[in-house]
MIDOSE-1310 file (N, C-alpha, C; in nm, 2 decimals, decimal comma, always signed):
residues 277
xxxx	-2,22/+3,46/+3,46/-2,25/+3,40/+3,33/-2,30/+3,50/+3,23; -2,39/+3,59/+3,28/-2,44/+3,70/+3,19/-2,33/+3,80/+3,16; -2,24/+3,82/+3,26/-2,13/+3,91/+3,23/-2,03/+3,86/+3,12; -2,01/+3,73/+3,13/-1,92/+3,66/+3,03/-1,98/+3,67/+2,89
xxxx	-2,11/+3,65/+2,89/-2,18/+3,66/+2,76/-2,18/+3,80/+2,70; -2,19/+3,90/+2,79/-2,19/+4,04/+2,75/-2,05/+4,07/+2,69; -1,95/+4,03/+2,76/-1,81/+4,06/+2,72/-1,78/+3,99/+2,58; -1,83/+3,87/+2,57/-1,81/+3,80/+2,44/-1,88/+3,87/+2,33
xxxx	-2,00/+3,92/+2,35/-2,08/+3,99/+2,25/-2,01/+4,12/+2,21; -1,95/+4,19/+2,32/-1,88/+4,31/+2,29/-1,76/+4,29/+2,21; -1,68/+4,19/+2,24/-1,56/+4,16/+2,16/-1,60/+4,12/+2,02; -1,70/+4,05/+2,00/-1,75/+4,01/+1,87/-1,79/+4,13/+1,78
xxxx	-1,86/+4,22/+1,85/-1,90/+4,35/+1,78/-1,77/+4,43/+1,75; -1,68/+4,43/+1,84/-1,55/+4,51/+1,82/-1,48/+4,45/+1,70; -1,47/+4,32/+1,69/-1,40/+4,25/+1,58/-1,46/+4,29/+1,45; -1,60/+4,28/+1,45/-1,67/+4,32/+1,32/-1,65/+4,46/+1,28
xxxx	-1,64/+4,55/+1,38/-1,62/+4,69/+1,36/-1,48/+4,71/+1,30; -1,38/+4,65/+1,36/-1,24/+4,66/+1,31/-1,23/+4,61/+1,17; -1,29/+4,50/+1,14/-1,29/+4,44/+1,01/-1,34/+4,54/+0,91; -1,46/+4,60/+0,94/-1,53/+4,69/+0,85/-1,44/+4,82/+0,83
xxxx	-1,38/+4,87/+0,93/-1,29/+4,98/+0,92/-1,17/+4,96/+0,83; -1,11/+4,84/+0,86/-0,99/+4,80/+0,77/-1,03/+4,79/+0,63; -1,15/+4,73/+0,60/-1,19/+4,71/+0,46/-1,22/+4,84/+0,40; -1,28/+4,94/+0,47/-1,32/+5,07/+0,42/-1,19/+5,15/+0,39
xxxx	-1,09/+5,14/+0,48/-0,96/+5,20/+0,46/-0,89/+5,15/+0,33; -0,90/+5,02/+0,31/-0,84/+4,96/+0,19/-0,90/+5,01/+0,07; -1,04/+5,03/+0,07/-1,11/+5,07/-0,05/-1,08/+5,22/-0,08; -1,06/+5,30/+0,03/-1,05/+5,44/+0,01/-0,90/+5,49/-0,01
xxxx	-0,81/+5,41/+0,05/-0,67/+5,45/+0,05/-0,58/+5,37/-0,05; -0,64/+5,26/-0,11/-0,57/+5,18/-0,20/-0,50/+5,07/-0,12; -0,42/+4,99/-0,19/-0,36/+4,87/-0,13/-0,24/+4,91/-0,06; -0,24/+4,91/+0,08/-0,13/+4,95/+0,16/-0,14/+4,87/+0,29
xxxx	-0,03/+4,84/+0,35/-0,02/+4,78/+0,47/+0,07/+4,85/+0,57; +0,02/+4,90/+0,68/+0,10/+4,98/+0,77/+0,19/+4,88/+0,85; +0,32/+4,92/+0,87/+0,41/+4,84/+0,95/+0,37/+4,85/+1,09; +0,37/+4,73/+1,16/+0,34/+4,73/+1,30/+0,45/+4,78/+1,39
xxxx	+0,42/+4,85/+1,50/+0,52/+4,90/+1,59/+0,59/+4,78/+1,66; +0,71/+4,80/+1,72/+0,78/+4,69/+1,78/+0,70/+4,62/+1,89; +0,73/+4,50/+1,92/+0,66/+4,42/+2,02/+0,67/+4,49/+2,16; +0,79/+4,54/+2,19/+0,81/+4,60/+2,33/+0,71/+4,72/+2,34
xxxx	+0,70/+4,80/+2,24/+0,61/+4,91/+2,25/+0,46/+4,86/+2,26; +0,43/+4,76/+2,18/+0,29/+4,71/+2,18/+0,25/+4,66/+2,32; +0,35/+4,59/+2,38/+0,32/+4,53/+2,51/+0,30/+4,64/+2,62; +0,38/+4,75/+2,61/+0,36/+4,86/+2,70/+0,23/+4,93/+2,68
xxxx	+0,19/+4,96/+2,56/+0,07/+5,04/+2,53/-0,06/+4,96/+2,55; -0,05/+4,83/+2,52/-0,18/+4,75/+2,52/-0,20/+4,68/+2,66; -0,09/+4,66/+2,74/-0,11/+4,60/+2,86/-0,16/+4,46/+2,85; -0,27/+4,43/+2,92/-0,33/+4,30/+2,92/-0,41/+4,27/+2,79
xxxx	-0,42/+4,37/+2,70/-0,49/+4,36/+2,58/-0,40/+4,32/+2,46; -0,28/+4,26/+2,49/-0,19/+4,22/+2,39/-0,25/+4,12/+2,29; -0,34/+4,03/+2,35/-0,40/+3,93/+2,26/-0,49/+4,00/+2,16; -0,57/+4,10/+2,20/-0,65/+4,17/+2,11/-0,57/+4,25/+2,01
xxxx	-0,46/+4,31/+2,05/-0,37/+4,38/+1,96/-0,32/+4,29/+1,85; -0,28/+4,17/+1,89/-0,24/+4,07/+1,79/-0,34/+4,03/+1,69; -0,47/+4,02/+1,74/-0,58/+3,98/+1,65/-0,61/+4,10/+1,56; -0,60/+4,22/+1,61/-0,63/+4,34/+1,52/-0,52/+4,34/+1,41
xxxx	-0,40/+4,31/+1,44/-0,30/+4,31/+1,34/-0,32/+4,20/+1,23; -0,37/+4,09/+1,28/-0,41/+3,98/+1,19/-0,52/+4,02/+1,10; -0,62/+4,09/+1,15/-0,73/+4,13/+1,07/-0,69/+4,23/+0,97; -0,60/+4,32/+1,01/-0,54/+4,42/+0,91/-0,47/+4,34/+0,80
xxxx	-0,39/+4,25/+0,83/-0,31/+4,17/+0,73/-0,41/+4,09/+0,64; -0,51/+4,03/+0,70/-0,61/+3,95/+0,62/-0,68/+4,03/+0,52; -0,73/+4,15/+0,57/-0,80/+4,24/+0,48/-0,71/+4,28/+0,36; -0,59/+4,32/+0,40/-0,49/+4,36/+0,29/-0,47/+4,25/+0,19
xxxx	-0,44/+4,13/+0,24/-0,41/+4,02/+0,15/-0,54/+3,98/+0,07; -0,65/+3,99/+0,13/-0,77/+3,95/+0,06/-0,81/+4,05/-0,05; -0,76/+4,18/-0,04/-0,79/+4,28/-0,14/-0,69/+4,30/-0,24; -0,58/+4,22/-0,24/-0,48/+4,24/-0,34/-0,53/+4,22/-0,48
xxxx	-0,49/+4,30/-0,57/-0,53/+4,29/-0,71/-0,42/+4,20/-0,78; -0,47/+4,12/-0,88/-0,37/+4,04/-0,96/-0,26/+4,13/-1,02; -0,14/+4,08/-1,01/-0,02/+4,15/-1,07/+0,06/+4,24/-0,97; +0,01/+4,25/-0,85/+0,08/+4,33/-0,75/+0,21/+4,25/-0,71
xxxx	+0,33/+4,30/-0,73/+0,45/+4,23/-0,69/+0,45/+4,20/-0,54; +0,47/+4,08/-0,50/+0,47/+4,05/-0,35/+0,59/+4,12/-0,28; +0,70/+4,15/-0,36/+0,82/+4,21/-0,30/+0,79/+4,35/-0,25; +0,68/+4,41/-0,30/+0,65/+4,55/-0,25/+0,59/+4,55/-0,11
xxxx	+0,54/+4,44/-0,06/+0,48/+4,44/+0,07/+0,54/+4,33/+0,16; +0,64/+4,25/+0,11/+0,69/+4,14/+0,18/+0,76/+4,18/+0,32; +0,84/+4,28/+0,32/+0,91/+4,32/+0,44/+0,81/+4,36/+0,55; +0,71/+4,44/+0,51/+0,61/+4,49/+0,61/+0,52/+4,37/+0,66
xxxx	+0,49/+4,28/+0,57/+0,41/+4,16/+0,60/+0,48/+4,07/+0,70; +0,61/+4,05/+0,67/+0,70/+3,97/+0,76/+0,71/+4,03/+0,90; +0,73/+4,16/+0,90/+0,74/+4,23/+1,03/+0,61/+4,22/+1,11; +0,49/+4,23/+1,04/+0,37/+4,23/+1,11/+0,33/+4,09/+1,16
xxxx	+0,37/+3,98/+1,08/+0,35/+3,85/+1,13/+0,44/+3,82/+1,25; +0,56/+3,87/+1,25/+0,65/+3,85/+1,36/+0,60/+3,92/+1,49; +0,55/+4,04/+1,47/+0,49/+4,12/+1,59/+0,37/+4,05/+1,65; +0,28/+4,01/+1,56/+0,15/+3,95/+1,61/+0,18/+3,81/+1,68
xxxx	+0,27/+3,73/+1,63/+0,30/+3,60/+1,69/+0,38/+3,62/+1,82; +0,47/+3,72/+1,82/+0,54/+3,75/+1,95/+0,45/+3,80/+2,06; +0,35/+3,88/+2,02/+0,25/+3,93/+2,12/+0,16/+3,81/+2,17; +0,13/+3,72/+2,08/+0,03/+3,61/+2,12/+0,08/+3,49/+2,05
xxxx	+0,18/+3,42/+2,11/+0,24/+3,30/+2,04/+0,14/+3,19/+2,01; +0,03/+3,18/+2,09/-0,06/+3,07/+2,07/-0,17/+3,10/+1,98; -0,16/+3,21/+1,91/-0,26/+3,25/+1,80/-0,22/+3,17/+1,68; -0,29/+3,07/+1,64/-0,25/+2,97/+1,54/-0,25/+3,03/+1,40
xxxx	-0,36/+3,10/+1,36/-0,38/+3,15/+1,22/-0,27/+3,22/+1,16; -0,20/+3,31/+1,23/-0,09/+3,38/+1,16/+0,02/+3,29/+1,10; +0,05/+3,18/+1,17/+0,15/+3,09/+1,12/+0,11/+3,03/+0,98; -0,01/+2,99/+0,97/-0,06/+2,94/+0,84/-0,05/+3,05/+0,73
xxxx	-0,10/+3,17/+0,76/-0,09/+3,28/+0,67/+0,05/+3,31/+0,63; +0,14/+3,31/+0,73/+0,28/+3,34/+0,71/+0,34/+3,24/+0,61; +0,31/+3,11/+0,63/+0,36/+3,01/+0,54/+0,31/+3,03/+0,40; +0,18/+3,06/+0,39/+0,11/+3,07/+0,26/+0,15/+3,19/+0,18
xxxx	+0,17/+3,31/+0,25/+0,18/+3,43/+0,18/+0,32/+3,49/+0,19; +0,41/+3,44/+0,27/+0,54/+3,50/+0,28/+0,66/+3,41/+0,24; +0,65/+3,28/+0,27/+0,77/+3,19/+0,25/+0,82/+3,19/+0,10; +0,72/+3,19/+0,01/+0,76/+3,17/-0,13/+0,82/+3,29/-0,20
xxxx	+0,81/+3,41/-0,14/+0,85/+3,53/-0,21/+1,00/+3,54/-0,24; +1,08/+3,51/-0,15/+1,23/+3,52/-0,17/+1,29/+3,44/-0,06; +1,42/+3,40/-0,08/+1,49/+3,33/+0,03/+1,49/+3,41/+0,16; +1,51/+3,54/+0,15/+1,51/+3,62/+0,27/+1,38/+3,61/+0,34
xxxx	+1,27/+3,61/+0,27/+1,14/+3,60/+0,33/+1,11/+3,46/+0,38; +1,17/+3,36/+0,32/+1,16/+3,22/+0,37/+1,23/+3,21/+0,51; +1,34/+3,28/+0,52/+1,41/+3,28/+0,65/+1,33/+3,35/+0,75; +1,27/+3,46/+0,71/+1,18/+3,54/+0,81/+1,07/+3,45/+0,85
xxxx	+1,01/+3,37/+0,76/+0,90/+3,28/+0,79/+0,94/+3,18/+0,89; +1,06/+3,12/+0,87/+1,11/+3,02/+0,96/+1,14/+3,08/+1,10; +1,18/+3,20/+1,11/+1,20/+3,27/+1,24/+1,06/+3,28/+1,31; +0,96/+3,31/+1,23/+0,82/+3,32/+1,29/+0,77/+3,18/+1,33
xxxx	+0,80/+3,08/+1,24/+0,76/+2,95/+1,28/+0,83/+2,89/+1,40; +0,95/+2,94/+1,43/+1,01/+2,90/+1,55/+0,93/+2,93/+1,68; +0,87/+3,05/+1,67/+0,78/+3,09/+1,78/+0,66/+2,99/+1,79; +0,61/+2,95/+1,68/+0,50/+2,86/+1,68/+0,54/+2,72/+1,73
xxxx	+0,66/+2,68/+1,69/+0,71/+2,55/+1,74/+0,73/+2,55/+1,89; +0,78/+2,66/+1,94/+0,80/+2,67/+2,08/+0,67/+2,67/+2,16; +0,57/+2,74/+2,10/+0,43/+2,75/+2,16/+0,35/+2,62/+2,15; +0,38/+2,55/+2,04/+0,30/+2,42/+2,02/+0,40/+2,31/+1,98
xxxx	+0,48/+2,27/+2,08/+0,59/+2,17/+2,06/+0,54/+2,04/+2,00; +0,41/+2,00/+2,01/+0,36/+1,88/+1,96/+0,28/+1,89/+1,83; +0,27/+2,02/+1,78/+0,20/+2,04/+1,66/+0,30/+2,02/+1,54; +0,29/+1,91/+1,47/+0,40/+1,88/+1,37/+0,38/+1,95/+1,24
xxxx	+0,27/+2,02/+1,22/+0,25/+2,09/+1,09/+0,35/+2,21/+1,08; +0,37/+2,28/+1,20/+0,47/+2,39/+1,19/+0,61/+2,34/+1,17; +0,64/+2,22/+1,22/+0,77/+2,16/+1,20/+0,79/+2,13/+1,05; +0,68/+2,08/+0,99/+0,68/+2,04/+0,85/+0,70/+2,16/+0,76
xxxx	+0,63/+2,27/+0,79/+0,65/+2,40/+0,72/+0,80/+2,44/+0,73; +0,85/+2,44/+0,85/+0,99/+2,48/+0,88/+1,09/+2,40/+0,80; +1,08/+2,27/+0,80/+1,17/+2,19/+0,73/+1,16/+2,20/+0,58; +1,04/+2,20/+0,53/+1,02/+2,21/+0,38/+1,07/+2,34/+0,33
xxxx	+1,06/+2,45/+0,41/+1,11/+2,58/+0,36/+1,26/+2,57/+0,32; +1,34/+2,49/+0,40/+1,48/+2,47/+0,36/+1,49/+2,41/+0,23; +1,40/+2,32/+0,20/+1,41/+2,25/+0,07/+1,35/+2,33/-0,05; +1,23/+2,38/-0,03/+1,16/+2,45/-0,14/+1,21/+2,59/-0,17
xxxx	+1,25/+2,66/-0,07/+1,28/+2,80/-0,10/+1,42/+2,85/-0,06; +1,49/+2,77/+0,02/+1,63/+2,81/+0,06/+1,73/+2,72/+0,00; +1,69/+2,61/-0,06/+1,79/+2,51/-0,13/+1,90/+2,47/-0,03; +1,86/+2,44/+0,09/+1,95/+2,39/+0,19/+1,90/+2,26/+0,25
xxxx	+1,90/+2,15/+0,16/+1,84/+2,02/+0,21/+1,91/+1,96/+0,33; +2,04/+1,98/+0,35/+2,10/+1,92/+0,47/+2,05/+1,99/+0,60; +2,02/+2,12/+0,60/+1,96/+2,18/+0,71/+1,82/+2,12/+0,74; +1,75/+2,10/+0,63/+1,61/+2,04/+0,64/+1,62/+1,90/+0,69
xxxx	+1,72/+1,83/+0,65/+1,74/+1,69/+0,69/+1,77/+1,68/+0,84; +1,86/+1,77/+0,89/+1,89/+1,78/+1,03/+1,77/+1,81/+1,11; +1,69/+1,90/+1,07/+1,57/+1,94/+1,14/+1,47/+1,83/+1,15; +1,44/+1,76/+1,04/+1,35/+1,65/+1,04/+1,40/+1,53/+1,12
xxxx	+1,53/+1,51/+1,12/+1,59/+1,40/+1,20/+1,57/+1,43/+1,35; +1,59/+1,56/+1,39/+1,57/+1,59/+1,53/+1,42/+1,58/+1,56; +1,33/+1,63/+1,47/+1,19/+1,63/+1,50/+1,14/+1,48/+1,51; +1,20/+1,39/+1,43/+1,15/+1,25/+1,43/+1,17/+1,18/+1,57
xxxx	+1,25/+1,24/+1,65/+1,28/+1,18/+1,79/+1,17/+1,22/+1,89; +1,09/+1,32/+1,85/+0,98/+1,36/+1,94/+0,87/+1,25/+1,95; +0,83/+1,21/+2,07/+0,72/+1,11/+2,08/+0,60/+1,13/+1,99; +0,56/+1,02/+1,92/+0,45/+1,03/+1,83/+0,47/+1,11/+1,71
xxxx	+0,60/+1,14/+1,67/+0,63/+1,21/+1,55/+0,59/+1,13/+1,43; +0,53/+1,18/+1,33/+0,49/+1,11/+1,21/+0,61/+1,04/+1,14; +0,60/+0,92/+1,09/+0,71/+0,85/+1,02/+0,77/+0,93/+0,91; +0,69/+1,01/+0,84/+0,73/+1,09/+0,73/+0,85/+1,18/+0,76
xxxx	+0,86/+1,22/+0,89/+0,97/+1,31/+0,93/+1,11/+1,24/+0,91; +1,12/+1,11/+0,96/+1,24/+1,04/+0,94/+1,27/+1,01/+0,80; +1,16/+0,98/+0,72/+1,18/+0,95/+0,58/+1,23/+1,07/+0,50; +1,17/+1,19/+0,54/+1,22/+1,31/+0,47/+1,36/+1,34/+0,51
xxxx	+1,40/+1,31/+0,63/+1,54/+1,33/+0,67/+1,64/+1,25/+0,58; +1,60/+1,12/+0,55/+1,68/+1,04/+0,47/+1,69/+1,10/+0,32; +1,57/+1,14/+0,27/+1,57/+1,19/+0,13/+1,64/+1,32/+0,12; +1,63/+1,41/+0,22/+1,70/+1,54/+0,21/+1,85/+1,52/+0,23
xxxx	+1,89/+1,42/+0,31/+2,03/+1,40/+0,33/+2,09/+1,36/+0,20; +2,03/+1,27/+0,13/+2,08/+1,22/+0,00/+2,08/+1,34/-0,10; +1,97/+1,42/-0,10/+1,96/+1,53/-0,19/+2,08/+1,64/-0,17; +2,12/+1,65/-0,04/+2,22/+1,74/+0,00/+2,36/+1,68/-0,02
xxxx	+2,37/+1,55/-0,06/+2,50/+1,49/-0,09/+2,55/+1,40/+0,02; +2,47/+1,39/+0,13/+2,51/+1,30/+0,24/+2,44/+1,17/+0,23; +2,47/+1,09/+0,13/+2,40/+0,97/+0,10/+2,41/+0,87/+0,21; +2,53/+0,87/+0,27/+2,56/+0,77/+0,38/+2,46/+0,79/+0,50
xxxx	+2,44/+0,92/+0,53/+2,34/+0,95/+0,64/+2,20/+0,90/+0,61; +2,16/+0,93/+0,48/+2,03/+0,88/+0,44/+2,02/+0,73/+0,44; +2,12/+0,66/+0,41/+2,12/+0,52/+0,41/+2,11/+0,46/+0,55; +2,18/+0,52/+0,64/+2,17/+0,48/+0,78/+2,03/+0,50/+0,84
xxxx	+1,97/+0,61/+0,80/+1,83/+0,64/+0,84/+1,73/+0,54/+0,79; +1,75/+0,51/+0,66/+1,66/+0,41/+0,60/+1,67/+0,27/+0,66; +1,79/+0,24/+0,70/+1,81/+0,10/+0,76/+1,75/+0,10/+0,90; +1,76/+0,21/+0,97/+1,70/+0,21/+1,10/+1,55/+0,21/+1,09
xxxx	+1,49/+0,27/+0,99/+1,35/+0,27/+0,97/+1,30/+0,13/+0,93; +1,38/+0,06/+0,85/+1,35/-0,07/+0,81/+1,35/-0,17/+0,93; +1,44/-0,15/+1,02/+1,45/-0,24/+1,14/+1,33/-0,22/+1,23; +1,27/-0,10/+1,23/+1,16/-0,07/+1,32/+1,03/-0,09/+1,26
xxxx	+1,02/-0,11/+1,13/+0,89/-0,12/+1,06/+0,84/-0,26/+1,06; +0,71/-0,27/+1,08/+0,64/-0,40/+1,09/+0,56/-0,43/+0,96; +0,51/-0,33/+0,90/+0,42/-0,34/+0,78/+0,51/-0,39/+0,66; +0,47/-0,50/+0,61/+0,55/-0,56/+0,50/+0,55/-0,48/+0,37
xxxx	+0,44/-0,41/+0,34/+0,44/-0,32/+0,23/+0,54/-0,21/+0,24; +0,54/-0,15/+0,36/+0,63/-0,04/+0,38/+0,78/-0,09/+0,38; +0,80/-0,20/+0,44/+0,93/-0,26/+0,45/+0,99/-0,29/+0,31; +0,90/-0,33/+0,22/+0,94/-0,36/+0,08/+0,99/-0,23/+0,01
xxxx	+0,91/-0,12/+0,04/+0,95/+0,01/-0,02/+1,09/+0,06/+0,04; +1,11/+0,04/+0,17/+1,23/+0,08/+0,23/+1,35/+0,00/+0,17; +1,33/-0,13/+0,16/+1,43/-0,22/+0,10/+1,47/-0,18/-0,04; +1,37/-0,14/-0,12/+1,39/-0,09/-0,25/+1,48/+0,04/-0,25
xxxx	+1,44/+0,13/-0,16/+1,52/+0,25/-0,15/+1,66/+0,23/-0,10; +1,67/+0,14/+0,00/+1,81/+0,10/+0,05/+1,90/+0,05/-0,06; +1,84/-0,03/-0,15/+1,92/-0,08/-0,27/+1,97/+0,03/-0,35; +1,88/+0,13/-0,38/+1,92/+0,24/-0,46/+2,03/+0,32/-0,39
xxxx	+2,01/+0,35/-0,26/+2,11/+0,42/-0,19/+2,25/+0,35/-0,19; +2,25/+0,22/-0,18/+2,37/+0,14/-0,18/+2,44/+0,15/-0,31; +2,36/+0,15/-0,42/+2,42/+0,17/-0,55/+2,49/+0,30/-0,56; +2,42/+0,41/-0,51/+2,48/+0,54/-0,51/+2,61/+0,54/-0,43
xxxx	+2,61/+0,47/-0,32/+2,73/+0,46/-0,23/+2,85/+0,40/-0,31; +2,82/+0,30/-0,39/+2,92/+0,24/-0,47/+2,99/+0,34/-0,57; +2,90/+0,43/-0,63/+2,95/+0,53/-0,71/+3,04/+0,63/-0,63; +2,99/+0,66/-0,51/+3,06/+0,75/-0,42/+3,20/+0,69/-0,39
xxxx	+3,21/+0,56/-0,37/+3,33/+0,50/-0,34/+3,43/+0,51/-0,46; +3,37/+0,49/-0,58/+3,45/+0,50/-0,70/+3,50/+0,64/-0,72; +3,42/+0,74/-0,69/+3,47/+0,88/-0,70/+3,59/+0,90/-0,60; +3,58/+0,85/-0,48/+3,69/+0,87/-0,39/+3,82/+0,80/-0,44
xxxx	+3,80/+0,68/-0,50/+3,92/+0,61/-0,55/+3,98/+0,69/-0,67; +3,90/+0,74/-0,75/+3,95/+0,82/-0,87/+4,02/+0,94/-0,82; +3,96/+1,01/-0,72/+4,03/+1,13/-0,67/+4,16/+1,10/-0,60; +4,17/+0,99/-0,53/+4,29/+0,95/-0,47/+4,40/+0,91/-0,57
xxxx	+4,36/+0,85/-0,68/+4,46/+0,82/-0,78/+4,51/+0,93/-0,87; +4,41/+1,02/-0,91/+4,44/+1,12/-1,01/+4,45/+1,26/-0,95; +4,41/+1,27/-0,82/+4,43/+1,40/-0,76/+4,32/+1,50/-0,79; +4,22/+1,47/-0,86/+4,10/+1,56/-0,89/+3,98/+1,47/-0,92
xxxx	+3,87/+1,54/-0,92/+3,74/+1,47/-0,95/+3,72/+1,45/-1,10; +3,66/+1,35/-1,15/+3,63/+1,33/-1,29/+3,53/+1,44/-1,33; +3,53/+1,47/-1,46/+3,43/+1,57/-1,51/+3,29/+1,50/-1,52; +3,29/+1,37/-1,55/+3,16/+1,30/-1,56/+3,17/+1,17/-1,50
xxxx	+3,06/+1,11/-1,46/+3,06/+0,97/-1,40/+3,11/+0,87/-1,50; +3,09/+0,89/-1,62/+3,14/+0,79/-1,72/+3,29/+0,76/-1,72; +3,36/+0,86/-1,66/+3,51/+0,84/-1,65/+3,55/+0,74/-1,55; +3,45/+0,70/-1,47/+3,48/+0,60/-1,37/+3,48/+0,46/-1,43
xxxx	+3,42/+0,44/-1,54/+3,40/+0,31/-1,61/+3,51/+0,29/-1,71; +3,58/+0,18/-1,72/+3,56/+0,06/-1,64/+3,66/+0,05/-1,53; +3,75/+0,15/-1,51/+3,86/+0,13/-1,41/+3,81/+0,12/-1,27; +3,71/+0,20/-1,24/+3,66/+0,20/-1,10/+3,52/+0,14/-1,08
xxxx	+3,45/+0,13/-1,19/+3,31/+0,07/-1,19/+3,30/-0,01/-1,32; +3,23/-0,13/-1,30/+3,20/-0,21/-1,42/+3,10/-0,13/-1,51; +3,02/-0,06/-1,45/+2,92/+0,02/-1,52/+2,84/+0,11/-1,43; +2,78/+0,21/-1,48/+2,70/+0,30/-1,39/+2,57/+0,23/-1,36
xxxx	+2,52/+0,25/-1,23/+2,40/+0,18/-1,19/+2,28/+0,24/-1,27; +2,18/+0,15/-1,29/+2,06/+0,20/-1,35/+1,96/+0,23/-1,24; +1,96/+0,35/-1,20/+1,88/+0,40/-1,09/+1,73/+0,40/-1,14; +1,64/+0,35/-1,05/+1,50/+0,35/-1,09/+1,44/+0,49/-1,10
xxxx	+1,32/+0,49/-1,16/+1,26/+0,62/-1,19/+1,23/+0,70/-1,06; +1,22/+0,64/-0,95/+1,19/+0,71/-0,82/+1,30/+0,80/-0,77; +1,42/+0,78/-0,83/+1,54/+0,86/-0,79/+1,62/+0,90/-0,91; +1,70/+1,00/-0,90/+1,79/+1,04/-1,00/+1,93/+1,06/-0,94
xxxx	+2,03/+1,01/-1,00/+2,17/+1,03/-0,96/+2,22/+1,16/-1,02; +2,26/+1,25/-0,94/+2,30/+1,38/-0,99/+2,45/+1,41/-0,95; +2,53/+1,44/-1,05/+2,67/+1,46/-1,02/+2,71/+1,60/-1,06; +2,74/+1,68/-0,95/+2,79/+1,82/-0,97/+2,93/+1,82/-0,91
xxxx	+3,04/+1,79/-1,00/+3,17/+1,77/-0,95/+3,21/+1,88/-0,84; +3,26/+1,83/-0,73/+3,29/+1,69/-0,69/+3,18/+1,62/-0,61; +3,06/+1,67/-0,61/+2,96/+1,62/-0,52/+2,86/+1,53/-0,60; +2,82/+1,42/-0,53/+2,72/+1,33/-0,59/+2,60/+1,34/-0,50
xxxx	+2,48/+1,35/-0,56/+2,36/+1,36/-0,49/+2,26/+1,26/-0,55; +2,16/+1,22/-0,46/+2,06/+1,13/-0,50/+1,93/+1,20/-0,46; +1,85/+1,23/-0,56/+1,72/+1,30/-0,53/+1,61/+1,25/-0,62; +1,49/+1,29/-0,57/+1,37/+1,26/-0,64/+1,37/+1,34/-0,77
xxxx	+1,32/+1,28/-0,88/+1,31/+1,36/-1,01/+1,20/+1,46/-1,00; +1,22/+1,57/-1,07/+1,12/+1,67/-1,08/+1,01/+1,63/-1,18; +0,90/+1,60/-1,13/+0,79/+1,55/-1,22/+0,69/+1,65/-1,26; +0,72/+1,78/-1,23/+0,63/+1,89/-1,27/+0,63/+1,90/-1,42
xxxx	+0,52/+1,94/-1,48/+0,51/+1,96/-1,62/+0,56/+2,10/-1,66; +0,55/+2,14/-1,78/+0,60/+2,26/-1,82/+0,53/+2,38/-1,76; +0,41/+2,36/-1,71/+0,33/+2,47/-1,65/+0,37/+2,49/-1,51; +0,46/+2,40/-1,46/+0,50/+2,41/-1,32/+0,41/+2,34/-1,22
x	+0,31/+2,27/-1,26/+0,22/+2,20/-1,17/+0,27/+2,07/-1,13
């Protein structure tokens, strides 16, 4: 017991020393982040101390990110940061903190960095198969930073099948399917959710959304009929009226019908104000 306490105290002191050294280096050398050596090399040189090596890399990255001055372009350090997150999580996959830092500081920089973040998150998903927050990060990166809603929809649909998965995963799969242009898949998902839901308030919301999706499907059907008759897509949805539709549906404020010839999408409106909030 005394030996365990002594080892813990030693490690705590070592962590504090490493943190102070990293902070002093940052102050004396300026804002820089050294790229971590490959995982294979780290495992050979550190042996059973690979966990400590991972934590040391995390401390280095934390000190660097905490000392960044306003205005420093994230593109100047994104590649090194992504590499270091990848190395530390590969060394110690069950070290939770790097995944949160990776999502917060890497995903938003560029599509390339969002893909790197998802690669790192895959390690976390494998290490923590029942931790849904990593799955949420992974799926939303396809929507927010990669503009690939159908890939996000597929991922959330697969994640929704995991026991005790939050209902929001299946709902997000439906919304992202519609945003990506696969309105039929979103409609099927919503109907299956309605069939399984017991709460009347939630059922009412699903029924409302199903009605909107069905209206969008009617427009999709009219587009197909137009293309079959004229051999090309209409430039605008108004060209469907009155030959193929009596009128365009009045979609409620919760959704917007978006037509990018030849694709029809159904998505949530962007409610951000001019400041981007």
